[in-house]
Rosetta silent file (secondary structure, phi, psi, omega in degrees, C-alpha in Angstrom):
SEQUENCE: MRRRDFEAMQQARAIGYLTGCAICGSTLHIEVHHWGERGLGQKCSDLEVVPLCRACHHRLHSVGVTERDKRKIQEWVERYGQV
SCORE:     score description
SCORE:     0.000 S_00000001
   1 L     0.000  134.028  179.138    0.000    0.000    0.000 S_00000001
   2 L   -70.354  150.802 -177.307    1.341    3.410   -0.910 S_00000001
   3 H   -56.786  -42.123 -179.292    2.046    5.827    1.929 S_00000001
   4 H   -60.879  -41.714  179.564   -0.540    8.332    0.655 S_00000001
   5 H   -66.543  -43.426  178.497   -3.230    5.636    0.618 S_00000001
   6 H   -60.176  -44.762  179.852   -2.257    4.417    4.079 S_00000001
   7 H   -63.584  -37.919  178.292   -2.407    7.975    5.427 S_00000001
   8 H   -64.713  -41.267  179.428   -5.839    8.515    3.851 S_00000001
   9 H   -68.152  -39.681  176.719   -7.174    5.363    5.468 S_00000001
  10 H   -64.240  -39.995  179.175   -5.710    6.341    8.848 S_00000001
  11 H   -64.461  -42.878  178.914   -7.224    9.810    8.489 S_00000001
  12 H   -61.953  -40.125  178.784  -10.659    8.351    7.679 S_00000001
  13 H   -65.740  -43.731  178.663  -10.467    6.138   10.735 S_00000001
  14 H   -62.748  -43.156  177.950   -9.475    9.082   12.951 S_00000001
  15 H   -61.472  -38.136  179.319  -12.287   11.207   11.506 S_00000001
  16 H   -60.671  -36.019  177.937  -14.678    8.338   12.226 S_00000001
  17 H   -67.977  -22.985  177.284  -13.836    8.436   15.912 S_00000001
  18 H   -89.870  -42.315 -174.754  -14.887   12.102   15.883 S_00000001
  19 H   -93.860  -23.508 -175.926  -17.899   11.963   13.540 S_00000001
  20 L    91.221  173.257  178.458  -19.046    8.413   14.166 S_00000001
  21 L   -57.484  136.577 -179.026  -20.080    5.676   11.787 S_00000001
  22 L   -63.741  -19.192 -178.653  -21.382    7.072    8.493 S_00000001
  23 L  -100.912  -53.214 -173.528  -24.486    4.886    8.861 S_00000001
  24 L  -107.282  -14.213  178.877  -25.438    4.635   12.549 S_00000001
  25 L    89.708   -5.037  179.656  -23.274    7.298   14.212 S_00000001
  26 L   -62.439  145.272  175.953  -21.540    4.947   16.673 S_00000001
  27 L  -107.140   11.046  179.889  -17.981    5.894   17.633 S_00000001
  28 L   -94.241  139.011  173.421  -17.068    2.377   18.804 S_00000001
  29 L    51.658   55.577 -178.531  -14.816    0.038   16.821 S_00000001
  30 E   -73.889  132.537  175.668  -14.427    2.290   13.781 S_00000001
  31 E  -124.603  171.493 -177.945  -13.206    0.621   10.587 S_00000001
  32 E  -111.159  131.975 -178.849  -12.689    2.000    7.093 S_00000001
  33 E  -119.531  130.511  174.159  -14.973    1.035    4.191 S_00000001
  34 E   -74.749  127.474 -175.715  -14.264    1.637    0.487 S_00000001
  35 L  -115.952   -9.877 -173.882  -17.347    3.279   -0.993 S_00000001
  36 L   -69.698  158.815  174.833  -16.404    4.287   -4.539 S_00000001
  37 L   -70.193  142.116  177.846  -17.794    2.806   -7.722 S_00000001
  38 L  -151.113  156.448  178.072  -15.591    0.162   -9.268 S_00000001
  39 L   -83.440  168.475  179.767  -15.720   -2.348  -12.028 S_00000001
  40 L   -55.935  126.174  178.297  -15.771   -6.082  -11.577 S_00000001
  41 L    77.879    6.075  179.833  -12.502   -7.246  -10.060 S_00000001
  42 L  -110.107  145.726  178.195  -11.209   -3.709   -9.514 S_00000001
  43 L   -96.323  134.891  176.894  -10.425   -2.050   -6.218 S_00000001
  44 L   -77.689  167.843 -175.481  -11.609    1.502   -5.690 S_00000001
  45 L   -62.185  144.527  173.913   -9.188    4.154   -4.497 S_00000001
  46 L   -71.048   -3.583  174.993   -8.012    4.167   -0.890 S_00000001
  47 L   -88.696  -11.219  179.699   -8.973    7.839   -0.992 S_00000001
  48 L  -104.117   73.301 -177.198  -12.647    6.864   -1.357 S_00000001
  49 E  -131.062  152.334  175.126  -13.289    5.591    2.150 S_00000001
  50 E  -131.928  152.229  177.367  -15.807    6.261    4.909 S_00000001
  51 E   -80.758  133.871  174.106  -15.747    5.317    8.591 S_00000001
  52 E  -133.148  146.253  173.308  -18.123    2.562    9.670 S_00000001
  53 E   -70.520  162.602 -176.895  -18.514    0.847   13.017 S_00000001
  54 H   -58.302  -39.747 -178.105  -17.623   -2.836   13.022 S_00000001
  55 H   -64.888  -47.448  179.836  -21.310   -3.895   13.119 S_00000001
  56 H   -66.919  -38.839  179.785  -22.366   -1.799   10.097 S_00000001
  57 H   -62.830  -45.835  179.192  -19.217   -2.758    8.172 S_00000001
  58 H   -62.821  -43.507 -179.437  -19.845   -6.454    8.767 S_00000001
  59 H   -61.587  -42.040  179.237  -23.524   -6.094    7.799 S_00000001
  60 H   -59.973  -40.737 -177.193  -22.621   -4.334    4.530 S_00000001
  61 H   -81.289  -24.281 -178.785  -20.258   -7.135    3.544 S_00000001
  62 H   -95.540  -38.230 -176.738  -22.468  -10.014    4.674 S_00000001
  63 L  -101.736  -36.008 -178.282  -25.987   -8.799    3.816 S_00000001
  64 L   116.241  169.984 -176.638  -25.316   -6.065    1.290 S_00000001
  65 L   -90.603  126.660  176.537  -25.865   -2.340    0.941 S_00000001
  66 L   -90.652  168.295  175.739  -29.418   -1.039    1.301 S_00000001
  67 H   -61.705  -37.277  177.475  -30.737    2.162   -0.223 S_00000001
  68 H   -62.333  -43.471  177.925  -30.757    3.648    3.285 S_00000001
  69 H   -59.096  -47.153  179.197  -27.065    2.738    3.697 S_00000001
  70 H   -58.377  -43.703 -178.998  -26.222    4.400    0.373 S_00000001
  71 H   -64.040  -44.606 -179.387  -28.129    7.523    1.382 S_00000001
  72 H   -64.271  -42.445  178.769  -26.447    7.703    4.811 S_00000001
  73 H   -63.866  -44.118  179.124  -22.964    7.218    3.316 S_00000001
  74 H   -62.683  -40.316  177.349  -23.633    9.902    0.684 S_00000001
  75 H   -62.065  -40.513  179.724  -24.885   12.298    3.392 S_00000001
  76 H   -64.052  -45.123  179.987  -21.693   11.669    5.375 S_00000001
  77 H   -61.973  -42.737  179.146  -19.523   12.332    2.310 S_00000001
  78 H   -64.840  -35.865 -178.357  -21.424   15.524    1.544 S_00000001
  79 H   -77.267  -44.411 -173.603  -21.094   16.715    5.131 S_00000001
  80 H  -106.613  -11.795  177.739  -17.478   15.796    5.848 S_00000001
  81 L    83.853  168.213  176.314  -16.028   15.482    2.349 S_00000001
  82 L   -76.889  141.496 -177.855  -13.831   12.903    0.756 S_00000001
  83 L   -64.938    0.000    0.000  -10.754   12.020    2.776 S_00000001
């Protein structure tokens, strides 16, 4: 991982402890989630990340993203900006 990408992910995690999970607002167990659009088999940029609590992050990867989740993540990005 490039240093710039690592720093962006660390910054997103730190911001998450201040702003809370982009979906539920929890400040516990913050992880970083890639949110950008990507093609099949491609990884989105490490600059396109949002903070999620462990529970919401796990739910997104196991159950999938709901329309509400998309809306909440977009609201977070609009409010706090891209890392």
